[in-house]
C-alpha positions as CSV (number, residue, x, y, z in Angstrom):
1,X,-16.7,-3.0,13.4
2,X,-16.6,-6.7,14.1
3,X,-12.8,-6.8,14.6
4,X,-13.0,-3.9,17.0
5,X,-16.0,-5.4,19.1
6,X,-14.8,-9.0,19.0
7,X,-15.2,-10.7,22.4
8,X,-11.8,-12.3,22.5
9,X,-8.7,-10.2,22.0
10,X,-5.3,-12.1,21.3
11,X,-2.0,-10.6,21.9
12,X,1.7,-12.1,21.4
13,X,3.7,-12.7,24.4
14,X,6.8,-14.4,22.9
15,X,6.3,-15.3,19.3
16,X,9.5,-17.4,19.0
17,X,8.2,-19.5,21.7
18,X,4.5,-19.5,20.4
19,X,3.5,-17.8,23.6
20,X,0.2,-15.9,23.2
21,X,-2.3,-14.2,25.5
22,X,-6.2,-14.7,25.1
23,X,-8.3,-11.9,26.8
24,X,-11.8,-13.0,27.4
25,X,-14.0,-9.9,27.3
26,X,-17.2,-12.0,27.7
27,X,-19.1,-11.2,30.9
28,X,-20.4,-14.9,31.4
29,X,-18.9,-17.0,28.9
30,X,-15.9,-19.4,29.4
31,X,-13.4,-19.7,26.5
32,X,-14.0,-23.4,26.4
33,X,-17.3,-22.7,24.4
34,X,-15.1,-22.0,21.3
35,X,-13.1,-24.0,18.8
36,X,-9.5,-22.5,18.1
37,X,-7.3,-22.8,15.0
38,X,-3.9,-21.3,14.2
39,X,-2.4,-21.1,10.8
40,X,1.3,-20.2,9.8
41,X,2.1,-18.2,6.8
42,X,5.5,-17.5,5.2
43,X,5.6,-14.8,2.7
44,X,1.8,-15.2,2.5
45,X,1.8,-18.9,1.9
46,X,0.4,-21.4,4.5
47,X,3.0,-23.7,5.9
48,X,1.3,-25.1,8.9
49,X,-2.2,-25.3,10.4
50,X,-3.6,-26.9,13.7
51,X,-6.6,-26.9,15.9
52,X,-6.4,-26.5,19.7
53,X,-8.5,-26.3,22.8
54,X,-8.3,-23.8,25.7
55,X,-10.3,-22.6,28.6
56,X,-10.4,-19.3,30.5
57,X,-12.9,-17.6,32.8
58,X,-14.8,-14.6,31.7
59,X,-13.3,-11.2,32.1
60,X,-10.0,-12.9,32.6
61,X,-6.6,-13.6,30.7
62,X,-5.2,-16.9,29.8
63,X,-1.8,-17.5,28.6
64,X,-1.3,-20.4,26.0
65,X,1.8,-21.9,24.4
66,X,1.1,-23.0,20.8
67,X,3.0,-26.0,19.4
68,X,4.4,-24.2,16.2
69,X,6.8,-25.7,13.7
70,X,10.6,-24.6,13.6
71,X,10.9,-21.2,12.1
72,X,14.2,-20.0,10.7
73,X,13.7,-16.7,8.8
74,X,16.1,-15.8,6.1
75,X,16.5,-12.5,4.2
76,X,13.2,-11.6,2.1
77,X,11.2,-13.8,4.4
78,X,8.5,-13.0,7.0
79,X,6.1,-15.2,9.0
80,X,2.6,-14.4,10.3
81,X,0.5,-16.5,12.7
82,X,-3.3,-16.1,12.1
83,X,-5.4,-17.4,15.2
84,X,-9.0,-17.9,14.8
85,X,-11.7,-18.4,17.6
86,X,-14.7,-20.3,16.1
87,X,-18.2,-21.0,17.4
88,X,-18.3,-24.8,18.5
89,X,-22.0,-25.1,18.0
90,X,-24.4,-23.4,15.7
91,X,-27.6,-21.8,16.5
92,X,-30.5,-20.0,14.7
93,X,-28.3,-16.8,14.4
94,X,-24.7,-18.1,14.1
95,X,-23.6,-21.3,12.3
96,X,-21.0,-23.7,13.7
97,X,-17.6,-22.6,12.5
98,X,-18.3,-18.8,12.5
99,X,-15.4,-16.7,13.0
100,X,-16.1,-15.0,16.4
101,X,-12.6,-13.4,16.7
102,X,-9.3,-13.5,15.0
103,X,-5.9,-11.9,15.0
104,X,-2.7,-11.7,12.9
105,X,0.6,-11.7,14.8
106,X,3.9,-11.2,13.3
107,X,7.3,-12.4,14.3
108,X,10.0,-10.1,15.7
109,X,12.8,-11.4,13.3
110,X,10.8,-10.9,10.1
111,X,13.4,-9.7,7.4
112,X,11.2,-9.2,4.4
113,X,12.3,-5.6,3.5
114,X,16.1,-6.0,2.6
115,X,17.5,-3.1,0.7
116,X,20.2,-5.2,-1.3
117,X,19.5,-5.9,-4.8
118,X,22.0,-7.2,-7.4
119,X,20.1,-8.6,-10.3
120,X,22.0,-10.0,-13.3
121,X,21.7,-8.7,-16.8
122,X,23.5,-6.4,-19.3
123,X,22.5,-2.7,-19.0
124,X,23.1,-0.5,-22.0
125,X,22.5,3.3,-21.5
126,X,23.0,5.9,-24.3
127,X,22.1,9.8,-24.8
128,X,19.7,10.2,-27.6
129,X,18.1,13.5,-28.8
130,X,14.8,12.9,-26.7
131,X,16.5,11.8,-23.5
132,X,18.5,8.8,-21.7
133,X,17.7,5.6,-23.3
134,X,18.4,2.3,-21.5
135,X,17.9,-1.4,-22.6
136,X,18.4,-4.6,-20.9
137,X,17.2,-7.7,-22.6
138,X,13.6,-7.1,-23.7
139,X,13.1,-4.1,-21.3
140,X,13.4,-0.7,-22.9
141,X,13.1,2.9,-21.2
142,X,13.5,6.4,-21.8
143,X,14.1,9.2,-19.2
144,X,13.6,12.8,-20.7
145,X,16.5,15.1,-19.9
146,X,14.1,18.3,-20.6
147,X,11.7,17.4,-17.9
148,X,13.2,14.5,-15.9
149,X,10.2,12.2,-16.4
150,X,10.1,8.5,-17.4
151,X,8.6,8.6,-21.0
152,X,8.9,5.0,-21.7
153,X,9.1,1.8,-20.0
154,X,8.4,-1.3,-22.1
155,X,9.0,-5.0,-22.2
156,X,8.9,-7.0,-25.4
157,X,7.7,-4.0,-27.3
158,X,4.6,-3.6,-24.8
159,X,4.3,-0.4,-22.8
160,X,4.1,-1.0,-19.0
161,X,3.3,2.6,-18.2
162,X,1.4,4.8,-20.3
163,X,2.0,8.0,-18.4
164,X,5.1,9.1,-16.3
165,X,5.0,8.7,-12.5
166,X,4.6,12.2,-11.1
167,X,4.0,13.4,-7.5
168,X,0.7,13.3,-5.7
169,X,0.0,14.8,-2.3
170,X,-3.9,14.8,-2.5
171,X,-6.9,12.6,-2.2
172,X,-10.5,13.1,-3.1
173,X,-12.0,14.3,0.2
174,X,-14.0,12.0,2.3
175,X,-17.0,13.0,4.3
176,X,-14.8,13.5,7.6
177,X,-12.4,15.6,5.4
178,X,-15.4,17.9,4.8
179,X,-16.5,17.8,8.3
180,X,-13.0,19.2,9.4
181,X,-12.6,21.6,6.5
182,X,-9.7,19.7,5.2
183,X,-10.6,20.4,1.6
184,X,-10.1,24.0,2.4
185,X,-7.4,24.2,5.0
186,X,-5.2,21.6,3.2
187,X,-6.0,22.8,-0.5
188,X,-2.4,23.9,-1.1
189,X,-1.7,20.3,-1.9
190,X,-4.5,19.6,-4.2
191,X,-2.2,20.5,-7.3
192,X,1.2,20.8,-5.6
193,X,2.7,18.2,-7.7
194,X,1.2,19.1,-11.0
195,X,3.4,22.3,-11.8
196,X,7.1,21.8,-11.2
197,X,10.3,23.5,-12.8
198,X,13.3,21.4,-13.3
199,X,16.3,22.8,-11.7
200,X,19.0,20.0,-12.3
201,X,19.7,16.7,-13.8
202,X,22.6,14.8,-12.6
203,X,23.3,11.7,-14.6
204,X,25.9,9.6,-12.6
205,X,28.6,7.4,-13.8
206,X,27.3,3.9,-14.6
207,X,28.5,1.5,-12.0
208,X,28.7,-2.4,-12.0
209,X,25.3,-2.2,-10.1
210,X,23.5,0.0,-12.5
211,X,22.8,3.5,-13.7
212,X,21.6,6.4,-11.3
213,X,19.9,9.6,-12.5
214,X,19.1,12.3,-9.9
215,X,16.4,14.9,-10.9
216,X,15.8,18.0,-8.9
217,X,12.6,20.0,-9.1
218,X,11.1,23.0,-7.4
219,X,7.3,22.7,-6.8
220,X,6.1,26.0,-8.2
221,X,2.8,26.7,-6.4
222,X,4.6,26.1,-2.9
223,X,8.2,26.8,-3.6
224,X,9.5,23.6,-2.2
225,X,12.4,21.4,-3.6
226,X,11.3,17.9,-4.7
227,X,13.7,15.3,-5.8
228,X,13.3,12.0,-7.8
229,X,16.1,9.6,-8.1
230,X,16.1,6.8,-10.8
231,X,18.2,3.8,-10.4
232,X,18.2,1.3,-13.2
233,X,19.4,-2.1,-12.4
234,X,21.3,-4.4,-14.9
235,X,18.2,-6.4,-15.5
236,X,16.2,-3.4,-16.3
237,X,14.5,-3.1,-12.9
238,X,13.9,0.6,-12.2
239,X,13.9,1.9,-8.7
240,X,12.2,5.3,-8.0
241,X,12.9,7.3,-4.9
242,X,11.0,10.5,-4.1
243,X,12.4,12.9,-1.6
244,X,10.7,16.2,-0.3
245,X,12.2,18.4,2.5
246,X,9.7,20.8,4.2
247,X,12.2,22.1,6.6
248,X,11.6,25.8,7.5
249,X,8.1,26.0,5.9
250,X,4.8,26.2,7.6
251,X,2.6,23.7,5.8
252,X,-0.5,21.8,6.6
253,X,-0.4,18.2,6.7
254,X,-0.2,16.2,3.4
255,X,-3.3,13.9,2.5
256,X,-1.0,11.6,0.9
257,X,2.7,11.1,0.0
258,X,3.2,9.0,-3.2
259,X,3.3,9.1,-7.1
260,X,0.4,8.8,-9.7
261,X,0.7,7.2,-13.2
262,X,-1.3,5.3,-15.7
263,X,-1.0,1.8,-17.1
264,X,-2.7,0.0,-19.9
265,X,-6.3,-0.7,-19.6
266,X,-5.8,-4.3,-20.4
267,X,-3.8,-4.9,-17.1
268,X,-7.2,-5.6,-15.3
269,X,-5.8,-8.6,-13.1
270,X,-4.4,-7.3,-9.9
271,X,-2.3,-9.7,-7.4
272,X,-0.8,-8.3,-4.4
273,X,0.9,-9.1,-1.1
274,X,-0.3,-6.8,1.6
275,X,-3.6,-6.0,3.6
276,X,-6.9,-7.4,2.2
277,X,-9.1,-8.5,1.0
278,X,-11.2,-5.4,1.4
279,X,-10.2,-1.7,1.2
280,X,-8.2,-0.5,4.3
281,X,-6.4,2.7,5.6
282,X,-3.9,3.3,8.0
283,X,-6.4,3.7,10.9
284,X,-8.8,1.1,9.4
285,X,-6.7,-1.9,8.8
286,X,-6.5,-4.2,11.8
287,X,-9.1,-6.5,10.4
288,X,-7.3,-6.6,7.0
289,X,-4.7,-9.3,7.3
290,X,-1.5,-9.2,5.4
291,X,-1.7,-12.0,2.7
292,X,-1.7,-12.8,-1.0
293,X,-5.0,-11.5,-2.8
294,X,-6.1,-11.5,-6.4
295,X,-9.0,-9.7,-8.0
296,X,-10.0,-7.4,-10.9
297,X,-9.2,-3.9,-10.9
298,X,-13.0,-3.3,-10.8
299,X,-13.3,-5.1,-7.7
300,X,-10.9,-2.9,-5.7
301,X,-13.3,0.1,-5.5
302,X,-16.0,0.6,-2.8
303,X,-19.1,2.6,-4.0
304,X,-19.9,5.1,-1.2
305,X,-23.2,7.0,-1.5
306,X,-21.2,10.2,-2.3
307,X,-18.0,10.0,-4.4
308,X,-14.9,10.2,-2.5
309,X,-11.7,8.4,-1.9
310,X,-12.0,4.6,-1.9
311,X,-10.6,1.2,-2.5
312,X,-7.1,1.7,-1.0
313,X,-4.7,-1.1,0.2
314,X,-1.9,-0.5,2.9
315,X,1.2,-2.4,4.0
316,X,1.7,-3.7,0.4
317,X,4.9,-5.6,-0.3
318,X,4.3,-6.1,-4.0
319,X,1.4,-5.5,-6.5
320,X,1.2,-6.6,-10.0
321,X,-1.2,-5.7,-12.9
322,X,-1.5,-8.1,-15.8
323,X,-3.5,-8.7,-18.8
324,X,-5.1,-11.8,-20.1
325,X,-1.9,-13.5,-21.1
326,X,-0.2,-12.8,-17.9
327,X,1.9,-10.1,-19.0
328,X,2.0,-6.6,-17.1
329,X,3.8,-4.6,-14.5
330,X,4.6,-5.1,-11.0
331,X,5.5,-2.5,-8.3
332,X,7.5,-3.4,-5.1
333,X,8.1,-1.7,-2.0
334,X,11.8,-0.9,-1.3
335,X,12.9,-1.1,2.3
336,X,9.3,-0.2,3.5
337,X,5.8,-1.3,2.2
338,X,4.0,0.8,-0.3
339,X,0.1,1.7,-0.5
340,X,-1.8,1.6,-3.8
341,X,-5.2,2.6,-5.5
342,X,-6.1,1.4,-8.9
343,X,-9.1,2.4,-10.8
344,X,-10.7,3.4,-14.3
345,X,-11.0,7.0,-13.2
346,X,-8.8,9.9,-12.1
347,X,-8.7,10.9,-8.7
348,X,-10.3,14.1,-9.5
349,X,-13.4,12.4,-10.6
350,X,-14.3,11.7,-7.0
351,X,-13.2,15.1,-6.0
352,X,-16.1,17.7,-5.9
353,X,-13.8,20.7,-5.0
354,X,-14.3,23.0,-1.9
355,X,-17.9,22.0,-1.4
356,X,-20.0,18.9,-1.4
357,X,-22.0,18.3,-4.5
358,X,-25.2,16.3,-4.9
359,X,-23.8,13.3,-6.6
360,X,-23.8,9.6,-6.3
361,X,-21.1,7.1,-7.1
362,X,-23.3,6.1,-10.3
363,X,-22.6,9.6,-11.5
364,X,-18.8,8.9,-11.9
365,X,-18.5,7.2,-15.3
366,X,-15.7,4.7,-16.0
367,X,-12.9,6.2,-18.3
368,X,-10.8,4.4,-20.8
369,X,-7.8,4.7,-18.5
370,X,-6.4,2.8,-15.8
371,X,-4.9,5.1,-13.1
372,X,-2.5,3.8,-10.4
373,X,-1.3,5.6,-7.1
374,X,1.9,4.1,-5.7
375,X,2.3,5.6,-2.2
376,X,4.3,5.8,0.8
377,X,1.3,6.4,2.8
378,X,-2.3,8.3,3.0
379,X,-3.6,10.1,5.9
380,X,-5.9,8.0,7.9
381,X,-9.7,8.7,7.4
382,X,-10.4,9.6,11.0
383,X,-14.1,9.2,12.3
384,X,-13.9,10.2,16.0
385,X,-16.7,12.5,14.8
386,X,-17.7,13.9,11.4
387,X,-18.1,17.6,12.5
388,X,-14.3,18.6,13.1
389,X,-12.2,16.1,14.5
390,X,-9.2,15.1,12.4
391,X,-7.6,11.7,12.2
392,X,-5.5,10.9,15.4
393,X,-2.0,12.5,15.2
394,X,-0.2,9.2,14.6
395,X,-2.3,8.8,11.4
396,X,-1.3,12.3,10.0
397,X,1.4,13.0,7.6
398,X,3.0,15.7,9.6
399,X,6.8,15.2,9.0
400,X,9.0,17.7,7.6
401,X,11.1,15.2,5.6
402,X,9.6,12.5,3.2
403,X,11.2,9.9,1.3
404,X,10.2,6.4,-0.1
405,X,11.3,4.1,-2.7
406,X,9.6,1.4,-4.8
407,X,10.7,-0.9,-7.8
408,X,9.0,-1.2,-11.2
409,X,9.6,-4.3,-13.3
410,X,7.7,-6.6,-15.7
411,X,5.5,-8.7,-14.0
412,X,6.4,-12.4,-14.0
């Protein structure tokens, strides 16, 4: 709310030249009443910081050119500039240095999401009775040929996943979902990924780059093809690509497009590069700046009065879950950012079904599991009103074709 109502807006004019525009929405206050600070980040790490002064009349715009250091953006790099407007003098309500307004601006030549990957290592692949086994160094995995699922992925003998990634198209309904009857009108997606029949597995010839396995399913409840492609790189890194084609089908919008899985409960430490530090959704994330954040799994959640979807993070480049020794698993967006949830509960624990229940968040008890959602996107939360309005069209998942990829590897 503070971000939306901040009295000074900041927009990019030409980031390569450090040119930005300040829009003073104050009715009587000149911009000279504030202090200003910019900070430059490369892949989430601060590389420069400076204070500056400007002036600008109320209800007017002021163009400013900042003296930024030279920026040369290479592959797998991106830069962001955070500008803060700070109170110059304190009073009884607001202390000096209070952030009155802020903005994060990106550079047009950012090139973080490269799709080229050629890690070194010796990959061994063999068929055994239980499936396709692969090893590289201390990494070992198994893909079942009877169901196409990833049954094992371990490092140094320690499992990094405790259940296989499976498709997920649903979220625990939020209050606004009930207001628009989403829990009923979109109910076909609630368990659409749970029951699927294997139609074909295609094990490609191993190449110098690695091994590809293409698994085709039919989602039983809705009769829609769904494809998962595994690509195992030479160092044991696993890329998972999920494709779904709704062409020719009349289906309601998805609530999310992603995959759910479980990881060891001991992986309680979270580090991610994405939007934070608080929960955020695709239509509620402008105040959540892209950066490096660390916390405990327990701290990701938000306890609303009534149990519902919570604790999401968007525009995530990479997220790792580790134990006390620093060992764990890392998920990396490939080509595009990912979004994630992680909690000691199933999503279903927050889902009352087709009608609201008289429950509170304290009624949802922690389980001895750590469930993770790795998504392309989740539908926005809406909020234009709470008695029928859906999220704005640009924040709905209305496409006919869906595809995204992410990497799984041991955390460093």
